[in-house]
C-alpha positions as CSV (number, residue, x, y, z in Angstrom):
1,M,-64.1,-26.4,33.7
2,W,-67.4,-28.3,33.6
3,R,-68.4,-30.0,36.9
4,Y,-71.3,-32.1,37.8
5,R,-71.7,-33.6,41.1
6,M,-73.7,-36.9,41.1
7,D,-76.1,-37.4,43.8
8,G,-77.1,-40.9,45.2
9,K,-80.1,-41.1,42.7
10,Q,-77.8,-40.7,39.7
11,L,-75.5,-43.6,41.2
12,I,-78.1,-45.8,41.8
13,Y,-79.3,-45.3,38.0
14,I,-75.8,-45.8,36.9
15,A,-75.6,-49.3,38.9
16,L,-79.0,-50.3,37.3
17,V,-77.7,-49.6,34.0
18,A,-74.7,-51.5,34.6
19,L,-76.5,-54.5,36.3
20,G,-79.0,-54.4,33.4
21,G,-76.3,-54.2,30.7
22,A,-74.4,-57.2,32.3
23,L,-77.6,-59.2,32.1
24,G,-78.2,-58.1,28.4
25,A,-74.9,-59.0,27.5
26,V,-75.0,-62.4,29.2
27,L,-78.4,-63.2,27.4
28,R,-76.9,-61.8,24.2
29,Y,-73.8,-64.5,24.4
30,A,-76.2,-67.3,25.5
31,V,-78.4,-67.0,22.5
32,G,-75.1,-66.6,20.2
33,H,-74.0,-69.9,21.8
34,F,-76.8,-71.8,21.3
35,F,-78.4,-70.7,18.2
36,T,-75.1,-70.6,16.0
37,N,-74.8,-71.6,12.2
38,E,-71.8,-72.0,10.2
39,E,-72.9,-70.7,7.0
40,G,-75.6,-68.3,5.4
41,I,-77.6,-66.1,7.7
42,A,-76.8,-65.4,11.1
43,W,-80.0,-66.6,12.8
44,D,-78.9,-65.8,16.3
45,I,-78.6,-62.0,15.1
46,V,-82.3,-62.2,13.6
47,L,-83.5,-63.8,16.8
48,V,-81.9,-61.5,19.2
49,N,-83.1,-58.6,17.4
50,F,-86.7,-59.9,17.1
51,V,-87.0,-60.9,20.5
52,G,-85.6,-57.4,21.6
53,C,-87.6,-55.7,19.3
54,F,-90.9,-57.5,20.5
55,L,-90.1,-57.3,24.0
56,I,-88.9,-53.6,24.4
57,C,-92.0,-52.3,22.5
58,F,-94.1,-54.8,24.3
59,L,-92.9,-53.6,27.8
60,F,-92.7,-49.7,26.8
61,F,-96.5,-49.6,25.8
62,K,-98.0,-52.2,27.9
63,F,-96.2,-50.7,31.2
64,A,-96.2,-47.1,30.1
65,D,-96.2,-45.8,33.6
66,M,-93.0,-47.6,34.9
67,G,-90.7,-45.8,37.1
68,E,-87.4,-44.1,35.7
69,A,-85.1,-46.8,37.6
70,T,-87.0,-49.7,35.8
71,R,-86.9,-48.1,32.4
72,L,-83.2,-47.4,32.6
73,F,-82.6,-51.1,33.9
74,L,-84.6,-52.3,31.1
75,F,-84.4,-50.2,28.1
76,V,-80.9,-48.7,28.6
77,G,-79.3,-51.9,30.4
78,I,-80.8,-55.1,29.3
79,F,-82.0,-54.2,26.1
80,G,-79.1,-51.8,25.3
81,A,-76.7,-54.7,25.5
82,F,-78.9,-57.3,24.3
83,T,-79.7,-55.6,20.8
84,T,-79.7,-52.0,19.6
85,M,-82.1,-52.7,16.9
86,S,-84.6,-53.0,20.0
87,A,-83.9,-49.2,20.5
88,V,-84.2,-48.2,16.7
89,S,-87.6,-50.3,16.7
90,L,-88.9,-48.5,20.1
91,E,-88.2,-45.1,18.4
92,T,-90.1,-46.0,15.2
93,M,-93.3,-47.6,17.3
94,R,-93.2,-44.5,19.6
95,F,-93.5,-42.0,16.4
96,F,-96.3,-44.3,15.0
97,A,-98.1,-44.4,18.0
98,E,-98.1,-40.4,18.3
99,G,-99.3,-40.3,14.7
100,Q,-95.7,-39.0,13.2
101,I,-95.8,-41.1,10.4
102,G,-92.9,-39.3,8.5
103,Y,-90.7,-39.1,11.6
104,A,-91.3,-42.9,12.1
105,F,-90.2,-43.8,8.5
106,M,-87.2,-41.2,8.6
107,A,-86.1,-42.6,11.9
108,F,-86.2,-46.3,10.5
109,L,-84.6,-45.7,7.3
110,L,-81.8,-43.0,8.6
111,N,-80.8,-45.6,11.2
112,A,-80.7,-48.6,8.6
113,V,-78.7,-46.6,5.8
114,V,-76.5,-44.6,8.6
115,C,-75.6,-47.8,10.3
116,V,-75.0,-49.9,7.3
117,G,-73.3,-47.1,5.7
118,G,-71.2,-46.9,8.8
119,G,-70.1,-50.6,8.5
120,F,-69.2,-49.9,4.7
121,L,-66.8,-47.0,5.7
122,G,-65.3,-48.9,8.7
123,R,-64.7,-51.8,6.2
124,A,-63.2,-49.5,3.8
125,A,-61.2,-47.7,6.2
126,A,-59.7,-51.1,7.4
127,T,-58.7,-52.2,4.0
128,I,-57.1,-49.0,3.3
129,L,-55.4,-48.2,6.5
């Protein structure tokens, strides 16, 4: 049987992720509430993804020496709930910054193709079942 004991530090990290996630989700709801449209492109999603991608990359590269607690609160908590595109963007930009251009393009393409492919499969499964 697998056992893992959590220490106080891990509990604090979990609390920070949960708090950040709650804030990110509320921000996401607020943007969707104030920037909705009835037809066409969902501009609220475009706005959330752009803002999330800009901010996560800005904060990661500008404040590279931030502590683990801050990183978890911001990147896993707030941005994780606000937009998952920000995580894809950060991973891709990190590869570019490290000179790993092939990995950058592969990460971007895989995420785009796999996620949209998952959407197609989910829709197909819902139609069939």
